[in-house]
N, C-alpha and C positions, 0 to 999 in steps of 0.2 A: 495586378496584385494577385498572387497565387497563394493558395492554402490547401490543406489536405482535409478531406472529408472521410471519416470512418464509414465505410459501407457496412461493416459488421463490427459491432462493438464487443469483441471477443473477451475483453478482460472482465466485464461485468455482466455479460449476457449478450447474446446476439441481438443488439438493438439496431434495427434498420433505420437509417436516415438517408433517404434518397434526395439528392440535390441535383436535379437535372432541369433547372428552371431557366427559361429564356423569355423574358418579358420585354416587349418594346412599346413604350408609351410615347407617341409623338404629341408632344404638348406645344405645338407650334403657336396655338392661339395665346399661350402665355409667353413664350420666347421663341419666335419663329426662326432664329438663327441657330438653334440647337435642339437636340432631342436627347432623351435619356434612354440608355439601353443598359439593362442589367442582365448579364449573360454568365451563366455557370455552366461550364462544359467540361467533360472529362479529358484528362491528359495522360499520356502513357508513361511519362517520366516520374512515376511516383516512387518515393523512397519507402522501402518496407519498414514497418515498425510494429509495435505490439498490437495496435489496433489496425487490422488490415485496412488499407486506405486506398483511395483514389485521389488524384489531384484535381483541383477545380480552379478555374481562372475567373476572377471577378474584375470586370473592367468597364469603366464608363467610356462611352464613345461620343464623338461630336460629329455632327453632319458636315461632310465636306462641301465646300462652297467654291464657286469660281471667283471671278473678280467682284469687287464690291458692287459695281453697277448692275452686273447681271444678277447677282444675288438679290439686290434690292428689287429689280423688276420681277424676278421669279417670286419673291416673297409677296409683292403686291398682288400679282395675279392669283397666287395661291389663296391669299386672304379673301379676294373677291369671290373666288369659286366656293370657298368654304362658307362664306357668309350667305351666298345664295342657296347653297345646299343645306346648310345646317340652321339657317335663320338665327344666327347669333349665338349658337351653342357655346358654352364655356364650362370649365371644370368647376364643379361645385365644392363647397366647404367639406362635405362628407368624403368626396373622392380624395381631396388633398390630405385629410386626416388618415384615410386608409392607406394611401401610398406612403405617407410618413411612417405609419405603424409597420408597414411591410419593410421599408428601408431599415428601421430599427431592429426588426427581427432578423434580417439578413446580416446586419452588422454584429448582432449577438452571436449568430451562428459562426461568422467568420472568426470572432474573437475566441470562441470556445474551441473551434477546430485548430486554430493556431496554437492555443495553449496546450492542447493535447499533443499536437505534432511535436512541439518543442519541449514538452515536459518530460518528467521522469516516468518511465514505464513501470518501475517498481512501485512508485507512489500511486499510479493509476490502478495497478492491480490490487494493492492493499485497500484503496478507497473506491473500489469498483461500483458500489451501490450509489455513492455520492455522484460519481461521473455519470452513471446511467440516468440519474434524476436530472442532471443538468441538461443532457441530451433530450430527455423527454420534455423538459420545460421549453427548450428552444424550439423543438418540433411543434409544441402547442402554440407558441407565439406566431410561428410562420403560418400554421394552419388557420388560426384565428384571423390573422391579417388578410389572408386570401379569402377567407369566408366573408369578411366585411366589405370587400371590394364590390362596387356596382359596375360590372363589366359592360352593361348596356350603355352606360354614360361615358365610357372611355373611347368608344368608336374604334376598337381595335379590330384587326382582321379576323376572319373566322379561323384561319390557320393558327394564329397566335392564341386565340381564345381556346381552341381545342387543346393546345399544348398546356395552357394554364390549367384547364379543367382536369387534364390527366395528372399533372403534378399535384393539384389540390387533392385529388382522390388518393394519391400515394400518402400524402401527409395525414389524411383522415384515418387511413388504415394503420399508419405507424403510431397513432395516438393509443391504440389499444393493443399493439403488438410489441411485447417485450419478452424476449426469451429468458430462460433461467441462466444463472452464471455457469461458466465452464467448470464443471464439478471436479475435473482432474486438477486444474489449476488451483482452485479453492482448497482442495485437500492437500496438495503439495505445499502451498503456502502455510497451511496450518502446521504441517509436520516440520517445515523448516523453522517455524517459530518455537515449537515445543521440544524438538529433538536436538540434542547437543552432544556430539557433532551430528550434522545432518547427513543422511545417506547421499552419496554422490549421484545415484540414479535420480533421486528427487531433484537435486540441483540441476541436472542435465535437462529434465523435463521442464523445469521453470525457465531455464535458459532458452529452450526451444520455443515455449509458448510466448514468451516475451520478446522473442527475436533478439536476444542479447548473446550472439553466437561468437563474435570475434572481439579481440581487444579493442578494435576501433569502436565497436558498439559500446563496450564497457567505458571507454573514455567519454564518449558522448553522454552516456547515462550519468557518469560522475559529474560532468559539467552541468547537466540538467538538474541534478540534485543540489549542486552548489548554488545554482541560480535560484532555486526555490528557497534555500536557506537565506540568500541575500534579500529576495523580494519580501520575505516575511520577517525581516530583522533577526535572522538567525534561529527563529523558532517556528518552522513551517507546520509542524504537527507533533502530536505526542509520540508518533511511531518513527521519529527521525533516527533514533538509535537502532530500531529494528531494521529500517531501510539501509542504513550504513552497514550493519552486520551482514545483511543478505547480499548487498552489493559486493562486499569483500569475499564472501563465500562463493558467489557466482564467478567472480574474477579468478579466484584460485582454481575453480572447476574448469573454466575455459582455458587457463593456462596449462593445466594438466592435460587437457584434451588436444589443444592446438597451439603448442609453442611456436610462435611465429619467428621468421628469420630476422625480422628487424628488431626483435626484442631479446632473443636468446640465440645462442650459437648451438648447432647440432651437437648432441652428446656423442654421436658416433663418428664425428669428424676425427680423422687421424692426425690433423695438425692442431696443436694446442698453442695458442699465442701466449707466450710467457708474460707479456705486458699488454693486456687487451685495452683497446681504445674505449674509453667511456662514451657512450652515446650522448650527444648534446642534450637530448631531452631528459637525461638523468642527472645533469649538472645544474646546480643552483645558479641562476643568472647573476647573483651577486658575488659569490665566492668562487664560482666555476668549479667547485668540488662535487663529488658524488653525493647526492642528497640522502640523508638518513631518515629524516622525518619531514617528508614534503607536505606543505600545506597550501591551500588556495586562498588568495585574497580576493577582494570584492570585484576586481577587474577580470578575474578568471585566470590570472597568471599563477604559476606554482613556484614556491621558493623553499629553501631550507628553513625550518622553523626558527632556529636560533638566529639566523642572518636577518630574516625579515622582522623579527622581533626587535633586534637592535636598531634596525632602521626606524621602526615605529617609535621605540623608546627615545630616540634622538629627536622626536618632534616632527618627523616628516609625515605629510598627509597625502603623498602621492605614490603611485606604483613605480618602483625603480626602473622597470623595463619600458613601460608605455608612457610614463609621466602623467597618466590620467589621475584625477582626484579620486581617493578612496572614499567611498560612501560610508564605510564603517571599518573598524579594525578587527572584526571577528576573523579568525583563522580556522578554515575548515580542513581537516585531514584529507589528503588525497590517497585514499586506500588503494585505488587501481594502480597508480604510479608506484606506490610503495611495494605492492606485490610484484610488479614488473621488475623493479630494481632488485628485489630479493632473489627473484628467479635468475636474473642476469648474473648476479654475483655467484650464485651456486654453480651455474654452468661454467663460468669462466674462471673459477677457482679464486675469486676475489673474497676477502673476508666479509662476511655478512655485516651490514650496518648494525651497530649495537644501539638498540633503543631501549628506553624504560618501558615498562608495561603500559598498556593503554590507560591514558588519563593521568599518568605520573609525570613529574618533572624532577630533573636533577636538583636535589635540595641545595647543592653547592651553588646553583645558579641564582638562588634567591627566589623571588616570586614567580608564580606561573604567569604566562603572558596575558591571559584574558581575565585575570582575577583581581578584584579590588578587595584586598584583605582588610583594609581600614573600614570599608563599608560593611563588610561581613561581621567584623568585631562590633560595630555599632549596632547592627541588627541583633546580635546576640545579647548585648547589654539591655536592649529593649525587651527582649524575651525574658531575661532573667530578673529585671527590676521594674519593668514598665507596668502600666495598668492594662486592663483587658483589651482596650482598643489598640494600644501600642503593640501588645503581644500578637494580636490578630494581624495587624499590618505587617509586622516584622516577619511573622511566619509566612505570610503571602509573598513577601519579597524573596525570602530564602527558597521558597517553592519555585519561583520563576527563575532565579539564578541557577538552581540545581538542574532545572530543565534545559537551560540554554546551552551548555557545553560541558565536556568532560573536565576541563581545567577547573571550572567552578565546583564541580562535585568533589574534586580532590581538596580544593582550598577550604570548602565548607567543613568537610570532615576533619581536616588537619587543625582547623580553628577550634574544634571541640563542640560543634553545634548539635551533633547527633544526640547526646544525652538531654540537651534542652528540648529538642523536638520530641523525644520520647516522652518527656514529662508532659508536654502539651497534648498528647494523645488523651490525657485524662481531663482536659479542660471542659468546663460546663458549657462553653460557647461552641455551638455546632460548627460555625465557620472556621474558628481557630483550630478545632479538631480536624476539620477537612484539609486545611492548609498544611497541618503538621504530617498527617499520614501521606499526603501527596508529595510533600518535600522528601519524606523518607523513601517513597517509591522512586523518585528521581535519583536520589543518592544511591539507592541499591543497585543502579545500573553498573556502578563501579564494583568490581569483584571484592576488593579489600573492604569497601564500606559495608558489604553484606555481613561480614564477620563483626564489625563494629556495632552494627544495628542489633544483631542477635546477642552479643555480649552485654549490651546495655538493657537487657531484659525487655526488648521491645515487643516480642511476639505475643505475650499475654494481653498487652494493651492494644495491639493491632486486632487481635481477635475480638476484644471488647468493642472496638469501633465497628468491626464487621457485624457484630450483633445489634448494636444500638445507635449507630451513627446515622447521619443523613444518607440518602440514597447514593450521592456522589462519593461521600466518604466510605460507604461500604464497598462501592465498586473499586475505588482505589486501594482500600485495604486488601481486597481479594487479589488485585494485581501485585500489590507488595508482597503478599504471601507467595504468590507464584514466583516472583523474582527471587525471593530468599530461598525457596525450595529447590532452586537449581543446584544448590549445594546439598549433597546427599544427606549429610547428618542433620541438616535442618528439616528435612522431610519428617524425620522421627519426632523432633521437637515440636514442629507445628501441629502434627497430628495429636500428640499427647496433650497439647494445650487446648484442645477442643475446638479446632478451627473447622473441622469437616461439617458438623451440623449447620452452623450459620452459613457456610459456603453453599450447602444444599438449599437453604432457605432463599439465598440470593439467586441461585440457579432457577428457582420456581417463580419468584416474584419480582425479580429485578428487571431493569430496562434491557433491550436487546444487547447493549454493550455490557451491562452488568452480568447478564446470563453467560456471555462469552467469556468474560474474565473469570467467573466462578467455575465454569467448565474446564477452562485451561488450568486453573489452580488444582482442581480436583483430580484431573487426569495426571498432572505431575506428581501430586502427593501419593497417588494410588500406585505409583511404581514401587513403593515400599509396601511389602505384604501386610504389615500391621495396619496400615491405613485403609487397605481394601476392606478388612473386617469392620473397621469403624464406619466406613461409608455404607456398607451393606446393612449394618445394625441401625444406621440413621435413616434407613428407608430409601436410599437413592435409586434402587432398582425400579421401584414403582414409577418414579418421575421419569426416569430414562425411557421406560417402555411407553409412557404417555407421549413423550416427545417423538418417539419412533412412529407412533400412530398418527401424529398430527404433522402432515407435511407442510402446512402453512406456517408453522411456528419457527422455522429456520434453524432448528436445533438437531436435525437428524445426524449431521456429521459428528457433532460433539457427542451425542448420545451413543452412537455406535462405537466411537473411539474409546469411550469410558467402559461400555459393556464388554468390549474386546479385552480390556485389561482386567476387568473383574471376573470374567469367565475363567480365568486361570486359577482362581482361588476357589476351594471347595464351598465355602459359605456363599461366595458370589454365584457359583453355578446353581446351588440349591435355591437361592432367592430368584434367579432368573427362570428356572424351570417351573416354579410355582405359578408364574404368570403366563404359561403356555405361549412361549415366544416363537415357536417354529414357523407358524404361518407368516408372521410378520417378517422374520429373517429371510425366508425363501422369497417373499415378494420383493424385498430389497435386492436379493441376488438377481432377480429377474429384471428389475426396472431401475435400479439405483445407479449412482455414479460409480466409476471404477474404484475409487477409494472406499466408498460405502459398501460396495459389493465385497471387497477384500475384507473389511471388518465384520460384515455380516457372516461371511463364510468362516472367519476365524471363530466367532462366537458359536456358530452352529457346530463346528468341528469339536470345540471344547465340550459342548453339551453331549454330543453323540458319542464321543470316546468314553465318557464317564457314565452314560445312561443309555441302555439299549432301547428304552421306551421312546426316547427322543429321536433315535435313529429311525425307528418304525414310523414315528410321526412325520419325519421328514420324507420318507418314502410315500406315505399316504397322501401328502399334499402335492406330489408330483415334482419333487425337487431335482430329480435326476437330469432332466433335460436342461434345466437352468445351470446346473453344476457342470454338465458336459461342455456347455457354451463357455462358462467361466473358465474351465480348465484349458480352453483353446485361446480365449481372447482377453483373459484378465491380466492383472499385474503378476509379477513373479510370485509373490507371496499368496495371491489369490489362487493362482494355478496349483500351488502346492496343497493349499487347504482343500480346494475342490477335488483334486486328484485323490487325496487321502479319504475324503468323504465317500467318493464313488467306490473306492476299494473297500471301505467298511460296508457299504451297501451290497457290494458283490459277495463279500464273505458272508454277510447275514442271509443273503438269498440262497447261498449254497449250503448253509448249515441246516 
């Protein structure tokens, strides 16, 4: 049985987990015809993936024997010798428990490594802290199991005992050794989330870091993401939409950089086929026509949405191609294949597939595939006419339906549920209020729904939830405001309705997730100049500088990103200058992550260009050496900022 072991857990921090364990326990006194060997050894045929890996082999072995007669004679002689030598030694209950615990720990390690190897790299990157904790937990299990073994009672050879002790020491060290996350990847993922559209250079770096460099890699990632959807009943995590969007952007980036011969024809080719042959993988297995809206079913096969939906609507429960039973009827969009088809059509002069916008269905076709309109109407009736318990339960159901897929989000909005959910934001029941704001958050993923939510006067009520709701409701209210603020005119409305002060409160007192949601919303809102002034007047700069000074709080990235955008405003600069930030900014330029160095240099440049005293302060703390290094080794933007600062210092020295 083979599986991969991450020697360096790059996605969430370089978490070392060395598995070079070779244990041989000859338990002939229990079963003389067999022995147990657990051997984990490196193999050179490792497949590269986001977590740099080695392959390990786990195999049970059995003792080879000759003929039954000779084996019996050898066994009897061996038993007599052992009896004389050990005077009846046998494996005790403690040793049996310890070996069982070790086996359980190794099985847990194998399961975790297999899940990482076969899983979605994007999901692992976004959930890096969660995965790091899992590896730490497995490491502790193995270390404890090794610690509990009484090696003297196992009568193992000195050579094997030496190997076991060496491995045990490695696991003890790994318990307390956990590096910080890759700052470049963390910063790039944050930018990919908040910047629309995302810079191509950032997408390239993410692609390199996650080793999603080719279309084959993208196909595997798409399958891994789909498998995750299947295994969790279509709702693997709240970040499913974010993962799908990032996968699509990365696919487009890879296509732009490396159009492969098996997917697109060279644009420079002098021969143009007037009737290009459609690749088989672009044809629907049912209709054999070019797919326009490819979707994946539970068996992993891809079909044209309309064709497979007709198949399912006819009562079939099997995959048309493989005849396997379908575990469910959820249809997952195949974004990778859709991008490939679009690219192929463009290069070969074929009319691009005409699709409705994401999440929409042709109204002439009637109902959307994965949407139970009757159930939605029933839930709406309970919200409109039911008692408080029925309203709470119905709002919770709509919340889950809106989270499940894009079709449901369209159906719920078209059924007229948004006004009812907006009214529930004022419910005196905290749980009902929480369900309502979260349902609106899920619905706002659809671009058209954003307008409907705003038009139903939801923003003032969402702000009220942000001020007075439960902690989870406040967090989801912040995330909803961020989602709505993607539309530029909504930034103005949200700021004018008083959202920024309660967002700052959540930034200071929320859970780690709540702080991140608040920071993301504030960052996006402050793209509008008027909201920068509101944020400064609400005292955000004091809190951001406190985050900057506290490296253990995990908010340095967000603090610097917001400071960089506030420093472009006169009021923002004045507030920052009052807190004497130069020393802290220069320290980040010296020791921070590439993205943080870039933002720190941007803040320092904004301060120094407007105030000669800040330039003098930067020179006094010895910033020139750090800036020279940044001008050579930083990101493109950091190099520009560092170069401009060095030029300002040179001019000041010559004056």
